[in-house]
N, C-alpha and C positions, 0 to 999 in steps of 0.2 A: 141530658148534657150534649151540646153540639160540639163536634170536633172540627176545629178550623184547620183546613189543609193548606199548608204554606206551599206556594208555587215558586220554585226557584227561577230566577231570570234565566233566559236562554244564554248559553255560553257565547262569549264574544267571538265573532268570526275570526279565524286564524289570520286572514289577510288584513283585517282591521287592526289586530294586535301588532302585526309586523309593521304596518304603516305608522302606528303610534310610536313604536320603538324607534323607527327610522327618523321620524320627526324630532324625537327627543335627542337622538345621537347626532344628527347631521349638523355640521358647522353653519352658524347663522351670522357670523361676524362680517361676512362679505357685504351684506346690505346695511350694516350698522356703521361702517367706516366710509369716509370719502374714498374715491378711487385712488388718489395719490397716497393716502394713508394706508390703504389696503395693499397697494403695490410695495410700499416700504416694508410692511409686515411680512409679505410673502418673500421678498428679497432677503430679509433678515433670517427667516425660517430656513431657506435653502442655503444661505451662506454659512449657517451654523451647524451644530452637530447632526441635526436631522438630515441635512443635505449630504453630510459626510457618509452616512450609512445608506443613502438612497440606492446605490448600485447593489449593495448586499441584499437589500430588501427586494429588489427586482429579481435577483437570482433565487432567493428563497421562495418567492411567490410564483416562480417559473414564468413570469411575464417576459423577462428578457429572452430566454431561450425559445419560448413559444412564438414570440414576435419574429425572431430570427427564422423560424420555420416558414413563416409567411413569405419571406424573401427567397429562402432556399428552394422551396417547392414552386416558386413563381406564382403562388396564389395572388400575391401583389408583385408584379414583375418590374424590377428596376434594372434588369440587365442591359436594356437598350438606352437608358437615360444617361445624359452627359452633364446636366446641370441640376443638382439636387440640393434642396434646402431642407434641413431638419430643424423644425421649430420646437423649442422646449427641449433642447438637447440634453439638459441635465448632466449626468455623469457620462454621457456618451453611450447609453444603452442601445439605442437604435442606430446611432452613427457607427458603432462598431460593426454591426451587421452590414451596413451599407458599404463599408470599406471592403468587406469580403465578397459581396455579391454584385458589385458594380464594376464597370470597365476601369482598368487602372488609370485611364486618362480622364475619367469623370471628375468634374469639379464638385466637391462636397463643402457645404457651409453649415456649421453648427451655430444655431442662434438661440439665445436664452436671456431671460431677464437678469439672471445672476451671473456676474463675471466670475465669482468664486466657483460656481458649478462648472463653468467652461474651463477654468484652470484644472479642476479635477478631471474633466474629460480629456484634456490634453495630456495630462500625466498618465492617465489610465490607458489611453489608446496608443500612445507612443508612435504616432504617425505624423508625417509632414503633409499629408494630403489635405486634411480638412482645414478650412479657414474658420476661425471662431469670432463671432460678433455678438456683443451684448447689446440688448435693446428691447423695445416694447413691440409685441407682435401686432398691435393695432396701428403701428407706424413703421412698417418694414422699409428699410433703407435701400430698396431696389426698384428699378424701373419696371414698367408694365411688361408682362409676357416674357419674363426672364427664365423661368425654370420649367423643365419638362417633367419634374416630379417634386412633390413636397410631402414630407412626413411631419405629422403634428401629433405627438404622443402625450396624452394626458396633460394638456396645458390649457385648453380653452375653459377648463373648470375654474380657472383663476380670472375669468372675465364675468362680470355681472350679467352682461348681455353678450352672447357669442358672436353676434353679427358683425361688429366692427373688426374683430380678428379674422373671421371667415371671409369677409369682403376683401381684406388685404391678401389672404391666401389666394382668392380668385383673381385678384388684380395682377399679382406677380407670376401666376401660373400661365403657361402658354395655352392657347386654345387647343382643345383636344387632349390635354395632359390631365393627369389624375393626382389626387392627394390622398394619402392614407391618414385618416383621422381616427384617433383613439381617445375615448372619453369615459369618465366615470358615470355609471348608470345609477338611476335613483332606486336602487335596491337596498336591502338591509346591509349587505356587505359594502355596497357603495357608500352608505352613510358613515361607516367606520373609516373608510378611506377619506371621506370628506372631513371628518373630525381630525384625523391625523395630519392631513396636508393642508388644512384650512382652505378648502375649496368648496364649490357647489357640486351638484349632480345634475344630470339631464335624463329626461325620458326620450325614447326614440322618435316619437312624433314631433316633439319640440325641436330636437336637433335636426331632423330632416327638414322641417319647415324653415329653420334658421339657415341651413345650407342653401336651400333653393332660393330663399330671399337674397342670399349673398352671391348668387350666380353659380352655385355648385350643385350639380345634379347627383343624387345618390345613384351610384352605378351598381354597387353590390354590398351586402352586409356580410361581414366576416366573423369568424370565431377562432379563438386560440386553439381549440381542440374539440373533438366530438363530445367530450364530457362537458366542456364549458357550454356548448350549444344545447345539450340535453337539459342541463340544470340552469340555463340562462345566467351564466356567470362570466366574469372576465371583463365586463364593461361593454361599451359600444365601440365596435370596430367597423369602419366603413371605407369603401373606396368611392371618392367623389370626383367627378370629372367636370372640367370647365368646357362648356360647349364649344365646338369648333365654329369658325366664322360662318361656314355654310349653314350650320344648324341655326345660328342666331338669325341669319338672313331669312331663312325659311319661316322661323317663328314670327318674325316681323311681318312677313307677307300674310300669314294666317291671322294675325291679330285683328284686322278690321273685319274679317269674315266671322271670327268668333264673337266679336263685340256685337255684330248685327244679329 
């Protein structure tokens, strides 16, 4: 009598399992709706109860205080800036830190798709300094080269393609000035954020390429804390700079040489 030995299939790779769970969890509605329909969907989400608890969630996750440390320690220095745009202001999580860490005469503008979120930010911050404007970040109502600093916190996830929004950031940013961009990464934890806030995620290479195609050079990758860096948590945080006029001119001179 012959004994048949059953060979068990090799265990599935841990990374493959994580990727499968991530794909299952991640929000996919962004590509199923037209852009106007999706924008209305997002606006209603943030206007409603979810938006009302956004500030509390930022505190519990430690995102708000840790982002504040980036300004306080001048890891991203805003102390010299006089015209600052905060895109995706939400309940004023980043704007509140800008109020503390910028010059008293600095002009601060809070910009968000949801007028209701801006009302919450105004009530929460209780300051006359910021100007609040509701609108679409792919059509910023400002002239070219206006701001010497832009913060853009966890908002480009709500664009199917980040380049139209990033191009607008580059357009209104002064040459040589920098933007602090924070985005949800395509990790397992990022997938749950995506599901909760009805947004997409990014990988670092994809976002870097989109920034560079939009005229923004990655200057530095940042982390919320050493723990976040070790475990690759907290999303993508970068300082991106609009090249100064002299740098652009130099690149244009080199272009024919490189092409040949």
